[in-house]
PDBQT receptor file of N, H, CA, C and O in Angstrom, charges set to zero:
ATOM      1  N   MET A   1      -4.326  11.446  51.565  1.00  0.00    +0.000 N 
ATOM      2  CA  MET A   1      -5.711  10.949  51.494  1.00  0.00    +0.000 C 
ATOM      3  C   MET A   1      -6.362  11.683  52.480  1.00  0.00    +0.000 C 
ATOM      4  O   MET A   1      -5.826  11.839  53.577  1.00  0.00    +0.000 OA
ATOM      5  N   THR A   2      -7.930  12.355  52.108  1.00  0.00    +0.000 N 
ATOM      6  H   THR A   2      -8.366  12.228  51.217  1.00  0.00    +0.000 HD
ATOM      7  CA  THR A   2      -8.650  12.929  52.920  1.00  0.00    +0.000 C 
ATOM      8  C   THR A   2      -9.700  12.239  53.477  1.00  0.00    +0.000 C 
ATOM      9  O   THR A   2     -10.594  11.770  52.773  1.00  0.00    +0.000 OA
ATOM     10  N   ASN A   3      -9.676  12.113  54.876  1.00  0.00    +0.000 N 
ATOM     11  H   ASN A   3      -8.950  12.494  55.448  1.00  0.00    +0.000 HD
ATOM     12  CA  ASN A   3     -10.957  11.440  55.521  1.00  0.00    +0.000 C 
ATOM     13  C   ASN A   3     -12.020  12.373  55.806  1.00  0.00    +0.000 C 
ATOM     14  O   ASN A   3     -11.826  13.417  56.429  1.00  0.00    +0.000 OA
ATOM     15  N   ILE A   4     -13.370  11.933  55.266  1.00  0.00    +0.000 N 
ATOM     16  H   ILE A   4     -13.527  11.085  54.760  1.00  0.00    +0.000 HD
ATOM     17  CA  ILE A   4     -14.370  12.654  55.371  1.00  0.00    +0.000 C 
ATOM     18  C   ILE A   4     -15.442  12.002  56.301  1.00  0.00    +0.000 C 
ATOM     19  O   ILE A   4     -15.972  10.930  56.009  1.00  0.00    +0.000 OA
ATOM     20  N   ASN A   5     -15.727  12.682  57.402  1.00  0.00    +0.000 N 
ATOM     21  H   ASN A   5     -15.296  13.553  57.639  1.00  0.00    +0.000 HD
ATOM     22  CA  ASN A   5     -16.710  12.230  58.378  1.00  0.00    +0.000 C 
ATOM     23  C   ASN A   5     -18.006  12.486  57.985  1.00  0.00    +0.000 C 
ATOM     24  O   ASN A   5     -18.206  13.655  57.653  1.00  0.00    +0.000 OA
ATOM     25  N   THR A   6     -19.166  11.554  57.914  1.00  0.00    +0.000 N 
ATOM     26  H   THR A   6     -19.003  10.605  58.184  1.00  0.00    +0.000 HD
ATOM     27  CA  THR A   6     -20.364  11.973  57.818  1.00  0.00    +0.000 C 
ATOM     28  C   THR A   6     -21.201  11.620  58.821  1.00  0.00    +0.000 C 
ATOM     29  O   THR A   6     -20.891  10.657  59.521  1.00  0.00    +0.000 OA
ATOM     30  N   THR A   7     -22.337  12.294  59.052  1.00  0.00    +0.000 N 
ATOM     31  H   THR A   7     -22.589  13.076  58.483  1.00  0.00    +0.000 HD
ATOM     32  CA  THR A   7     -23.268  12.157  60.190  1.00  0.00    +0.000 C 
ATOM     33  C   THR A   7     -24.756  12.174  59.553  1.00  0.00    +0.000 C 
ATOM     34  O   THR A   7     -25.172  13.117  58.879  1.00  0.00    +0.000 OA
ATOM     35  N   ASN A   8     -25.414  11.149  59.816  1.00  0.00    +0.000 N 
ATOM     36  H   ASN A   8     -25.075  10.383  60.363  1.00  0.00    +0.000 HD
ATOM     37  CA  ASN A   8     -26.829  10.983  59.326  1.00  0.00    +0.000 C 
ATOM     38  C   ASN A   8     -27.719  11.357  60.699  1.00  0.00    +0.000 C 
ATOM     39  O   ASN A   8     -27.558  10.941  61.846  1.00  0.00    +0.000 OA
ATOM     40  N   ILE A   9     -28.598  12.180  60.231  1.00  0.00    +0.000 N 
ATOM     41  H   ILE A   9     -28.729  12.518  59.299  1.00  0.00    +0.000 HD
ATOM     42  CA  ILE A   9     -29.519  12.646  61.067  1.00  0.00    +0.000 C 
ATOM     43  C   ILE A   9     -31.095  12.355  60.656  1.00  0.00    +0.000 C 
ATOM     44  O   ILE A   9     -31.611  12.624  59.571  1.00  0.00    +0.000 OA
ATOM     45  N   THR A  10     -31.685  11.780  61.722  1.00  0.00    +0.000 N 
ATOM     46  H   THR A  10     -31.266  11.561  62.603  1.00  0.00    +0.000 HD
ATOM     47  CA  THR A  10     -33.240  11.414  61.513  1.00  0.00    +0.000 C 
ATOM     48  C   THR A  10     -34.026  12.266  62.122  1.00  0.00    +0.000 C 
ATOM     49  O   THR A  10     -33.799  12.461  63.316  1.00  0.00    +0.000 OA
ATOM     50  N   TRP A  11     -35.043  12.923  61.533  1.00  0.00    +0.000 N 
ATOM     51  H   TRP A  11     -35.228  12.764  60.563  1.00  0.00    +0.000 HD
ATOM     52  CA  TRP A  11     -35.882  13.948  62.316  1.00  0.00    +0.000 C 
ATOM     53  C   TRP A  11     -37.293  13.250  62.469  1.00  0.00    +0.000 C 
ATOM     54  O   TRP A  11     -37.802  12.628  61.537  1.00  0.00    +0.000 OA
ATOM     55  N   ILE A  12     -37.781  13.368  63.481  1.00  0.00    +0.000 N 
ATOM     56  H   ILE A  12     -37.367  13.874  64.239  1.00  0.00    +0.000 HD
ATOM     57  CA  ILE A  12     -39.187  12.823  63.760  1.00  0.00    +0.000 C 
ATOM     58  C   ILE A  12     -40.012  14.098  64.242  1.00  0.00    +0.000 C 
ATOM     59  O   ILE A  12     -39.658  14.736  65.234  1.00  0.00    +0.000 OA
ATOM     60  N   GLU A  13     -40.950  14.379  63.608  1.00  0.00    +0.000 N 
ATOM     61  H   GLU A  13     -41.238  13.861  62.803  1.00  0.00    +0.000 HD
ATOM     62  CA  GLU A  13     -41.950  15.409  63.937  1.00  0.00    +0.000 C 
ATOM     63  C   GLU A  13     -43.215  14.924  64.335  1.00  0.00    +0.000 C 
ATOM     64  O   GLU A  13     -43.695  13.912  63.826  1.00  0.00    +0.000 OA
ATOM     65  N   GLY A  14     -43.858  15.659  65.319  1.00  0.00    +0.000 N 
ATOM     66  H   GLY A  14     -43.469  16.482  65.733  1.00  0.00    +0.000 HD
ATOM     67  CA  GLY A  14     -45.155  15.032  65.835  1.00  0.00    +0.000 C 
ATOM     68  C   GLY A  14     -45.750  16.282  66.889  1.00  0.00    +0.000 C 
ATOM     69  O   GLY A  14     -45.100  17.263  67.249  1.00  0.00    +0.000 OA
ATOM     70  N   SER A  15     -46.858  16.026  67.187  1.00  0.00    +0.000 N 
ATOM     71  H   SER A  15     -47.386  15.229  66.894  1.00  0.00    +0.000 HD
ATOM     72  CA  SER A  15     -47.401  16.886  68.279  1.00  0.00    +0.000 C 
ATOM     73  C   SER A  15     -47.976  16.171  69.377  1.00  0.00    +0.000 C 
ATOM     74  O   SER A  15     -48.603  15.121  69.238  1.00  0.00    +0.000 OA
ATOM     75  N   VAL A  16     -47.738  16.805  70.587  1.00  0.00    +0.000 N 
ATOM     76  H   VAL A  16     -47.229  17.658  70.700  1.00  0.00    +0.000 HD
ATOM     77  CA  VAL A  16     -48.307  16.026  71.873  1.00  0.00    +0.000 C 
ATOM     78  C   VAL A  16     -49.702  16.754  72.048  1.00  0.00    +0.000 C 
ATOM     79  O   VAL A  16     -49.875  17.973  72.068  1.00  0.00    +0.000 OA
ATOM     80  N   VAL A  17     -50.603  15.827  72.163  1.00  0.00    +0.000 N 
ATOM     81  H   VAL A  17     -50.463  14.837  72.146  1.00  0.00    +0.000 HD
ATOM     82  CA  VAL A  17     -51.972  16.309  72.260  1.00  0.00    +0.000 C 
ATOM     83  C   VAL A  17     -52.320  16.632  73.860  1.00  0.00    +0.000 C 
ATOM     84  O   VAL A  17     -52.827  17.679  74.262  1.00  0.00    +0.000 OA
ATOM     85  N   GLU A  18     -51.988  15.657  74.561  1.00  0.00    +0.000 N 
ATOM     86  H   GLU A  18     -51.576  14.806  74.235  1.00  0.00    +0.000 HD
ATOM     87  CA  GLU A  18     -52.181  15.869  75.932  1.00  0.00    +0.000 C 
ATOM     88  C   GLU A  18     -51.064  15.094  76.828  1.00  0.00    +0.000 C 
ATOM     89  O   GLU A  18     -50.702  13.971  76.477  1.00  0.00    +0.000 OA
ATOM     90  N   ASN A  19     -50.602  15.624  77.824  1.00  0.00    +0.000 N 
ATOM     91  H   ASN A  19     -50.896  16.536  78.109  1.00  0.00    +0.000 HD
ATOM     92  CA  ASN A  19     -49.637  15.158  78.641  1.00  0.00    +0.000 C 
ATOM     93  C   ASN A  19     -50.147  14.062  79.419  1.00  0.00    +0.000 C 
ATOM     94  O   ASN A  19     -49.351  13.207  79.808  1.00  0.00    +0.000 OA
ATOM     95  N   GLU A  20     -51.640  13.955  79.759  1.00  0.00    +0.000 N 
ATOM     96  H   GLU A  20     -52.287  14.650  79.443  1.00  0.00    +0.000 HD
ATOM     97  CA  GLU A  20     -52.208  12.922  80.542  1.00  0.00    +0.000 C 
ATOM     98  C   GLU A  20     -53.059  12.550  79.799  1.00  0.00    +0.000 C 
ATOM     99  O   GLU A  20     -53.582  13.345  79.018  1.00  0.00    +0.000 OA
ATOM    100  N   VAL A  21     -53.472  11.052  79.855  1.00  0.00    +0.000 N 
ATOM    101  H   VAL A  21     -53.047  10.405  80.490  1.00  0.00    +0.000 HD
ATOM    102  CA  VAL A  21     -54.721  10.491  79.282  1.00  0.00    +0.000 C 
ATOM    103  C   VAL A  21     -55.475   9.976  80.190  1.00  0.00    +0.000 C 
ATOM    104  O   VAL A  21     -55.019   9.197  81.027  1.00  0.00    +0.000 OA
ATOM    105  N   HIS A  22     -56.782  10.353  80.149  1.00  0.00    +0.000 N 
ATOM    106  H   HIS A  22     -57.152  10.986  79.469  1.00  0.00    +0.000 HD
ATOM    107  CA  HIS A  22     -57.820   9.904  81.198  1.00  0.00    +0.000 C 
ATOM    108  C   HIS A  22     -58.938   8.866  80.357  1.00  0.00    +0.000 C 
ATOM    109  O   HIS A  22     -59.630   9.259  79.417  1.00  0.00    +0.000 OA
ATOM    110  N   MET A  23     -58.953   7.457  80.912  1.00  0.00    +0.000 N 
ATOM    111  H   MET A  23     -58.392   7.138  81.676  1.00  0.00    +0.000 HD
ATOM    112  CA  MET A  23     -59.768   6.660  80.340  1.00  0.00    +0.000 C 
ATOM    113  C   MET A  23     -60.653   5.864  81.460  1.00  0.00    +0.000 C 
ATOM    114  O   MET A  23     -60.204   5.622  82.580  1.00  0.00    +0.000 OA
ATOM    115  N   SER A  24     -61.794   5.535  81.086  1.00  0.00    +0.000 N 
ATOM    116  H   SER A  24     -62.159   5.732  80.176  1.00  0.00    +0.000 HD
ATOM    117  CA  SER A  24     -62.306   4.530  82.213  1.00  0.00    +0.000 C 
ATOM    118  C   SER A  24     -61.779   3.113  81.916  1.00  0.00    +0.000 C 
ATOM    119  O   SER A  24     -61.090   2.833  80.934  1.00  0.00    +0.000 OA
ATOM    120  N   ILE A  25     -62.103   2.411  82.690  1.00  0.00    +0.000 N 
ATOM    121  H   ILE A  25     -62.663   2.638  83.487  1.00  0.00    +0.000 HD
ATOM    122  CA  ILE A  25     -61.554   0.963  82.875  1.00  0.00    +0.000 C 
ATOM    123  C   ILE A  25     -61.954   0.385  81.386  1.00  0.00    +0.000 C 
ATOM    124  O   ILE A  25     -61.105  -0.033  80.598  1.00  0.00    +0.000 OA
ATOM    125  N   VAL A  26     -63.373   0.419  81.112  1.00  0.00    +0.000 N 
ATOM    126  H   VAL A  26     -64.062   0.758  81.752  1.00  0.00    +0.000 HD
ATOM    127  CA  VAL A  26     -63.778  -0.200  80.055  1.00  0.00    +0.000 C 
ATOM    128  C   VAL A  26     -63.235   0.392  78.598  1.00  0.00    +0.000 C 
ATOM    129  O   VAL A  26     -63.004  -0.269  77.586  1.00  0.00    +0.000 OA
ATOM    130  N   GLU A  27     -63.098   1.838  78.786  1.00  0.00    +0.000 N 
ATOM    131  H   GLU A  27     -63.286   2.375  79.608  1.00  0.00    +0.000 HD
ATOM    132  CA  GLU A  27     -62.328   2.395  77.383  1.00  0.00    +0.000 C 
ATOM    133  C   GLU A  27     -61.041   1.813  77.329  1.00  0.00    +0.000 C 
ATOM    134  O   GLU A  27     -60.653   1.306  76.277  1.00  0.00    +0.000 OA
ATOM    135  N   LEU A  28     -60.111   1.832  78.659  1.00  0.00    +0.000 N 
ATOM    136  H   LEU A  28     -60.426   2.244  79.514  1.00  0.00    +0.000 HD
ATOM    137  CA  LEU A  28     -58.674   1.218  78.420  1.00  0.00    +0.000 C 
ATOM    138  C   LEU A  28     -58.842  -0.166  78.012  1.00  0.00    +0.000 C 
ATOM    139  O   LEU A  28     -58.051  -0.569  77.159  1.00  0.00    +0.000 OA
ATOM    140  N   SER A  29     -59.741  -0.994  78.466  1.00  0.00    +0.000 N 
ATOM    141  H   SER A  29     -60.384  -0.667  79.159  1.00  0.00    +0.000 HD
ATOM    142  CA  SER A  29     -59.794  -2.441  78.246  1.00  0.00    +0.000 C 
ATOM    143  C   SER A  29     -60.007  -2.759  76.701  1.00  0.00    +0.000 C 
ATOM    144  O   SER A  29     -59.481  -3.681  76.078  1.00  0.00    +0.000 OA
ATOM    145  N   HIS A  30     -60.936  -1.754  76.192  1.00  0.00    +0.000 N 
ATOM    146  H   HIS A  30     -61.364  -1.005  76.698  1.00  0.00    +0.000 HD
ATOM    147  CA  HIS A  30     -61.177  -2.006  74.744  1.00  0.00    +0.000 C 
ATOM    148  C   HIS A  30     -60.142  -1.416  73.688  1.00  0.00    +0.000 C 
ATOM    149  O   HIS A  30     -59.962  -1.848  72.549  1.00  0.00    +0.000 OA
ATOM    150  N   ALA A  31     -59.528  -0.390  74.269  1.00  0.00    +0.000 N 
ATOM    151  H   ALA A  31     -59.675  -0.040  75.194  1.00  0.00    +0.000 HD
ATOM    152  CA  ALA A  31     -58.518   0.188  73.324  1.00  0.00    +0.000 C 
ATOM    153  C   ALA A  31     -57.303  -0.500  73.260  1.00  0.00    +0.000 C 
ATOM    154  O   ALA A  31     -56.647  -0.426  72.222  1.00  0.00    +0.000 OA
ATOM    155  N   SER A  32     -56.833  -1.270  74.370  1.00  0.00    +0.000 N 
ATOM    156  H   SER A  32     -57.367  -1.331  75.213  1.00  0.00    +0.000 HD
ATOM    157  CA  SER A  32     -55.734  -2.142  74.606  1.00  0.00    +0.000 C 
ATOM    158  C   SER A  32     -56.053  -3.593  74.410  1.00  0.00    +0.000 C 
ATOM    159  O   SER A  32     -55.130  -4.403  74.329  1.00  0.00    +0.000 OA
ATOM    160  N   ARG A  33     -57.034  -3.888  74.348  1.00  0.00    +0.000 N 
ATOM    161  H   ARG A  33     -57.784  -3.230  74.414  1.00  0.00    +0.000 HD
ATOM    162  CA  ARG A  33     -57.461  -5.521  74.245  1.00  0.00    +0.000 C 
ATOM    163  C   ARG A  33     -56.977  -6.007  75.369  1.00  0.00    +0.000 C 
ATOM    164  O   ARG A  33     -56.311  -7.035  75.248  1.00  0.00    +0.000 OA
ATOM    165  N   THR A  34     -57.137  -5.505  76.594  1.00  0.00    +0.000 N 
ATOM    166  H   THR A  34     -57.679  -4.670  76.692  1.00  0.00    +0.000 HD
ATOM    167  CA  THR A  34     -56.607  -6.123  77.596  1.00  0.00    +0.000 C 
ATOM    168  C   THR A  34     -57.899  -6.324  78.808  1.00  0.00    +0.000 C 
ATOM    169  O   THR A  34     -58.677  -5.415  79.093  1.00  0.00    +0.000 OA
ATOM    170  N   PRO A  35     -57.928  -7.596  79.381  1.00  0.00    +0.000 N 
ATOM    171  CA  PRO A  35     -59.028  -7.968  80.431  1.00  0.00    +0.000 C 
ATOM    172  C   PRO A  35     -59.031  -6.702  81.555  1.00  0.00    +0.000 C 
ATOM    173  O   PRO A  35     -57.988  -6.192  81.963  1.00  0.00    +0.000 OA
ATOM    174  N   GLU A  36     -60.203  -6.338  81.927  1.00  0.00    +0.000 N 
ATOM    175  H   GLU A  36     -61.051  -6.752  81.595  1.00  0.00    +0.000 HD
ATOM    176  CA  GLU A  36     -60.353  -5.392  83.084  1.00  0.00    +0.000 C 
ATOM    177  C   GLU A  36     -59.763  -5.850  84.366  1.00  0.00    +0.000 C 
ATOM    178  O   GLU A  36     -59.574  -5.083  85.310  1.00  0.00    +0.000 OA
ATOM    179  N   GLU A  37     -59.459  -7.191  84.385  1.00  0.00    +0.000 N 
ATOM    180  H   GLU A  37     -59.614  -7.814  83.619  1.00  0.00    +0.000 HD
ATOM    181  CA  GLU A  37     -58.884  -7.596  85.647  1.00  0.00    +0.000 C 
ATOM    182  C   GLU A  37     -57.421  -7.177  85.690  1.00  0.00    +0.000 C 
ATOM    183  O   GLU A  37     -56.901  -6.620  86.657  1.00  0.00    +0.000 OA
ATOM    184  N   LEU A  38     -56.801  -7.499  84.547  1.00  0.00    +0.000 N 
ATOM    185  H   LEU A  38     -57.224  -7.951  83.762  1.00  0.00    +0.000 HD
ATOM    186  CA  LEU A  38     -55.401  -6.963  84.472  1.00  0.00    +0.000 C 
ATOM    187  C   LEU A  38     -55.409  -5.396  84.720  1.00  0.00    +0.000 C 
ATOM    188  O   LEU A  38     -54.476  -4.939  85.381  1.00  0.00    +0.000 OA
ATOM    189  N   ILE A  39     -56.240  -4.667  84.315  1.00  0.00    +0.000 N 
ATOM    190  H   ILE A  39     -56.998  -5.038  83.779  1.00  0.00    +0.000 HD
ATOM    191  CA  ILE A  39     -55.911  -3.267  84.354  1.00  0.00    +0.000 C 
ATOM    192  C   ILE A  39     -56.353  -2.925  85.906  1.00  0.00    +0.000 C 
ATOM    193  O   ILE A  39     -55.790  -1.933  86.369  1.00  0.00    +0.000 OA
ATOM    194  N   MET A  40     -57.193  -3.539  86.690  1.00  0.00    +0.000 N 
ATOM    195  H   MET A  40     -57.651  -4.344  86.314  1.00  0.00    +0.000 HD
ATOM    196  CA  MET A  40     -57.339  -3.445  87.950  1.00  0.00    +0.000 C 
ATOM    197  C   MET A  40     -56.120  -3.861  88.823  1.00  0.00    +0.000 C 
ATOM    198  O   MET A  40     -55.942  -3.370  89.938  1.00  0.00    +0.000 OA
ATOM    199  N   SER A  41     -55.304  -4.767  88.282  1.00  0.00    +0.000 N 
ATOM    200  H   SER A  41     -55.449  -5.166  87.377  1.00  0.00    +0.000 HD
ATOM    201  CA  SER A  41     -54.296  -5.253  88.906  1.00  0.00    +0.000 C 
ATOM    202  C   SER A  41     -53.075  -4.184  88.808  1.00  0.00    +0.000 C 
ATOM    203  O   SER A  41     -52.235  -3.988  89.686  1.00  0.00    +0.000 OA
ATOM    204  N   TRP A  42     -53.156  -3.560  87.594  1.00  0.00    +0.000 N 
ATOM    205  H   TRP A  42     -53.838  -3.720  86.880  1.00  0.00    +0.000 HD
ATOM    206  CA  TRP A  42     -52.133  -2.418  87.372  1.00  0.00    +0.000 C 
ATOM    207  C   TRP A  42     -52.453  -1.037  88.431  1.00  0.00    +0.000 C 
ATOM    208  O   TRP A  42     -51.591  -0.298  88.907  1.00  0.00    +0.000 OA
ATOM    209  N   VAL A  43     -53.603  -0.961  88.587  1.00  0.00    +0.000 N 
ATOM    210  H   VAL A  43     -54.303  -1.561  88.200  1.00  0.00    +0.000 HD
ATOM    211  CA  VAL A  43     -54.176  -0.044  89.603  1.00  0.00    +0.000 C 
ATOM    212  C   VAL A  43     -53.557  -0.298  91.029  1.00  0.00    +0.000 C 
ATOM    213  O   VAL A  43     -52.949   0.532  91.705  1.00  0.00    +0.000 OA
ATOM    214  N   THR A  44     -53.826  -1.580  91.348  1.00  0.00    +0.000 N 
ATOM    215  H   THR A  44     -54.320  -2.255  90.799  1.00  0.00    +0.000 HD
ATOM    216  CA  THR A  44     -53.232  -2.198  92.675  1.00  0.00    +0.000 C 
ATOM    217  C   THR A  44     -51.667  -1.758  92.793  1.00  0.00    +0.000 C 
ATOM    218  O   THR A  44     -51.139  -1.219  93.766  1.00  0.00    +0.000 OA
ATOM    219  N   GLU A  45     -51.036  -2.135  91.512  1.00  0.00    +0.000 N 
ATOM    220  H   GLU A  45     -51.464  -2.572  90.721  1.00  0.00    +0.000 HD
ATOM    221  CA  GLU A  45     -49.664  -2.086  91.823  1.00  0.00    +0.000 C 
ATOM    222  C   GLU A  45     -49.130  -0.503  91.558  1.00  0.00    +0.000 C 
ATOM    223  O   GLU A  45     -47.929  -0.234  91.588  1.00  0.00    +0.000 OA
ATOM    224  N   GLY A  46     -50.073   0.412  91.321  1.00  0.00    +0.000 N 
ATOM    225  H   GLY A  46     -51.048   0.194  91.297  1.00  0.00    +0.000 HD
ATOM    226  CA  GLY A  46     -49.448   1.780  91.181  1.00  0.00    +0.000 C 
ATOM    227  C   GLY A  46     -49.136   2.200  89.808  1.00  0.00    +0.000 C 
ATOM    228  O   GLY A  46     -48.719   3.353  89.701  1.00  0.00    +0.000 OA
ATOM    229  N   VAL A  47     -49.267   1.407  88.589  1.00  0.00    +0.000 N 
ATOM    230  H   VAL A  47     -49.606   0.470  88.676  1.00  0.00    +0.000 HD
ATOM    231  CA  VAL A  47     -49.028   1.692  87.319  1.00  0.00    +0.000 C 
ATOM    232  C   VAL A  47     -50.075   2.708  86.790  1.00  0.00    +0.000 C 
ATOM    233  O   VAL A  47     -49.748   3.542  85.947  1.00  0.00    +0.000 OA
ATOM    234  N   LEU A  48     -51.215   2.644  87.240  1.00  0.00    +0.000 N 
ATOM    235  H   LEU A  48     -51.481   1.966  87.926  1.00  0.00    +0.000 HD
ATOM    236  CA  LEU A  48     -52.270   3.584  86.775  1.00  0.00    +0.000 C 
ATOM    237  C   LEU A  48     -52.935   4.093  88.257  1.00  0.00    +0.000 C 
ATOM    238  O   LEU A  48     -52.995   3.490  89.328  1.00  0.00    +0.000 OA
ATOM    239  N   SER A  49     -53.353   5.284  87.925  1.00  0.00    +0.000 N 
ATOM    240  H   SER A  49     -53.305   5.774  87.055  1.00  0.00    +0.000 HD
ATOM    241  CA  SER A  49     -54.102   5.877  89.283  1.00  0.00    +0.000 C 
ATOM    242  C   SER A  49     -55.474   6.459  88.815  1.00  0.00    +0.000 C 
ATOM    243  O   SER A  49     -55.666   7.109  87.788  1.00  0.00    +0.000 OA
ATOM    244  N   PRO A  50     -56.461   6.076  89.831  1.00  0.00    +0.000 N 
ATOM    245  CA  PRO A  50     -57.790   6.592  89.458  1.00  0.00    +0.000 C 
ATOM    246  C   PRO A  50     -57.978   8.015  89.773  1.00  0.00    +0.000 C 
ATOM    247  O   PRO A  50     -57.497   8.470  90.811  1.00  0.00    +0.000 OA
ATOM    248  N   SER A  51     -58.631   8.743  88.966  1.00  0.00    +0.000 N 
ATOM    249  H   SER A  51     -59.022   8.374  88.123  1.00  0.00    +0.000 HD
ATOM    250  CA  SER A  51     -58.837  10.081  89.350  1.00  0.00    +0.000 C 
ATOM    251  C   SER A  51     -60.245  10.481  90.058  1.00  0.00    +0.000 C 
ATOM    252  O   SER A  51     -60.537  11.599  90.483  1.00  0.00    +0.000 OA
ATOM    253  N   GLY A  52     -61.004   9.376  90.086  1.00  0.00    +0.000 N 
ATOM    254  H   GLY A  52     -60.766   8.468  89.741  1.00  0.00    +0.000 HD
ATOM    255  CA  GLY A  52     -62.386   9.550  90.900  1.00  0.00    +0.000 C 
ATOM    256  C   GLY A  52     -62.134   8.964  92.296  1.00  0.00    +0.000 C 
ATOM    257  O   GLY A  52     -61.017   8.771  92.777  1.00  0.00    +0.000 OA
ATOM    258  N   SER A  53     -63.034   8.766  92.746  1.00  0.00    +0.000 N 
ATOM    259  H   SER A  53     -63.940   8.922  92.355  1.00  0.00    +0.000 HD
ATOM    260  CA  SER A  53     -63.177   8.153  94.419  1.00  0.00    +0.000 C 
ATOM    261  C   SER A  53     -62.611   6.830  94.383  1.00  0.00    +0.000 C 
ATOM    262  O   SER A  53     -61.869   6.468  95.295  1.00  0.00    +0.000 OA
ATOM    263  N   SER A  54     -62.905   6.033  93.367  1.00  0.00    +0.000 N 
ATOM    264  H   SER A  54     -63.508   6.327  92.626  1.00  0.00    +0.000 HD
ATOM    265  CA  SER A  54     -62.319   4.777  93.061  1.00  0.00    +0.000 C 
ATOM    266  C   SER A  54     -62.253   4.302  91.693  1.00  0.00    +0.000 C 
ATOM    267  O   SER A  54     -63.044   4.778  90.878  1.00  0.00    +0.000 OA
ATOM    268  N   PRO A  55     -61.529   3.546  91.388  1.00  0.00    +0.000 N 
ATOM    269  CA  PRO A  55     -61.267   2.979  89.983  1.00  0.00    +0.000 C 
ATOM    270  C   PRO A  55     -62.675   2.966  89.187  1.00  0.00    +0.000 C 
ATOM    271  O   PRO A  55     -62.871   3.443  88.069  1.00  0.00    +0.000 OA
ATOM    272  N   GLU A  56     -63.544   2.360  89.961  1.00  0.00    +0.000 N 
ATOM    273  H   GLU A  56     -63.385   1.973  90.869  1.00  0.00    +0.000 HD
ATOM    274  CA  GLU A  56     -64.938   1.978  89.123  1.00  0.00    +0.000 C 
ATOM    275  C   GLU A  56     -65.561   3.305  88.908  1.00  0.00    +0.000 C 
ATOM    276  O   GLU A  56     -66.195   3.408  87.858  1.00  0.00    +0.000 OA
ATOM    277  N   ASN A  57     -65.514   4.352  89.690  1.00  0.00    +0.000 N 
ATOM    278  H   ASN A  57     -64.999   4.268  90.543  1.00  0.00    +0.000 HD
ATOM    279  CA  ASN A  57     -66.222   5.493  89.562  1.00  0.00    +0.000 C 
ATOM    280  C   ASN A  57     -65.298   6.559  88.725  1.00  0.00    +0.000 C 
ATOM    281  O   ASN A  57     -65.801   7.635  88.402  1.00  0.00    +0.000 OA
ATOM    282  N   GLY A  58     -64.075   6.281  88.411  1.00  0.00    +0.000 N 
ATOM    283  H   GLY A  58     -63.666   5.407  88.673  1.00  0.00    +0.000 HD
ATOM    284  CA  GLY A  58     -63.483   7.401  87.805  1.00  0.00    +0.000 C 
ATOM    285  C   GLY A  58     -62.574   6.971  86.665  1.00  0.00    +0.000 C 
ATOM    286  O   GLY A  58     -62.278   5.814  86.366  1.00  0.00    +0.000 OA
ATOM    287  N   ALA A  59     -62.187   8.082  86.087  1.00  0.00    +0.000 N 
ATOM    288  H   ALA A  59     -62.428   9.022  86.330  1.00  0.00    +0.000 HD
ATOM    289  CA  ALA A  59     -61.206   7.767  85.063  1.00  0.00    +0.000 C 
ATOM    290  C   ALA A  59     -59.896   7.338  85.551  1.00  0.00    +0.000 C 
ATOM    291  O   ALA A  59     -59.527   7.640  86.686  1.00  0.00    +0.000 OA
ATOM    292  N   LEU A  60     -59.088   6.567  84.657  1.00  0.00    +0.000 N 
ATOM    293  H   LEU A  60     -59.387   6.322  83.735  1.00  0.00    +0.000 HD
ATOM    294  CA  LEU A  60     -57.667   6.151  85.144  1.00  0.00    +0.000 C 
ATOM    295  C   LEU A  60     -56.594   7.021  84.367  1.00  0.00    +0.000 C 
ATOM    296  O   LEU A  60     -56.684   7.201  83.153  1.00  0.00    +0.000 OA
ATOM    297  N   ALA A  61     -55.683   7.493  85.057  1.00  0.00    +0.000 N 
ATOM    298  H   ALA A  61     -55.609   7.346  86.044  1.00  0.00    +0.000 HD
ATOM    299  CA  ALA A  61     -54.400   8.324  84.293  1.00  0.00    +0.000 C 
ATOM    300  C   ALA A  61     -53.309   7.558  84.627  1.00  0.00    +0.000 C 
ATOM    301  O   ALA A  61     -53.060   7.146  85.760  1.00  0.00    +0.000 OA
ATOM    302  N   ALA A  62     -52.542   7.335  83.452  1.00  0.00    +0.000 N 
ATOM    303  H   ALA A  62     -52.744   7.669  82.531  1.00  0.00    +0.000 HD
ATOM    304  CA  ALA A  62     -51.129   6.845  83.339  1.00  0.00    +0.000 C 
ATOM    305  C   ALA A  62     -50.332   7.910  84.028  1.00  0.00    +0.000 C 
ATOM    306  O   ALA A  62     -50.395   9.127  83.855  1.00  0.00    +0.000 OA
ATOM    307  N   ILE A  63     -49.438   7.104  84.981  1.00  0.00    +0.000 N 
ATOM    308  H   ILE A  63     -49.387   6.115  85.121  1.00  0.00    +0.000 HD
ATOM    309  CA  ILE A  63     -48.286   7.670  85.583  1.00  0.00    +0.000 C 
ATOM    310  C   ILE A  63     -47.075   7.889  84.837  1.00  0.00    +0.000 C 
ATOM    311  O   ILE A  63     -46.398   6.921  84.490  1.00  0.00    +0.000 OA
ATOM    312  N   HIS A  64     -46.743   9.049  84.561  1.00  0.00    +0.000 N 
ATOM    313  H   HIS A  64     -47.293   9.836  84.843  1.00  0.00    +0.000 HD
ATOM    314  CA  HIS A  64     -45.468   9.006  83.842  1.00  0.00    +0.000 C 
ATOM    315  C   HIS A  64     -44.217   9.155  84.505  1.00  0.00    +0.000 C 
ATOM    316  O   HIS A  64     -43.168   9.112  83.861  1.00  0.00    +0.000 OA
TER     317      HIS A  64
């Protein structure tokens, strides 16, 4: 009797548009349907970082 091993391969294709995404707090709040206060807590915890002088004056960048 012959044993035949089979392998299933799944291909996923896509394009990386940008490595970093910059959004204002208001834009991120609307896009994620998340309250601005929660987003500010993410900044405080270091999950997001402001690219301006303060989160209110600059865009936020996700830390990868």
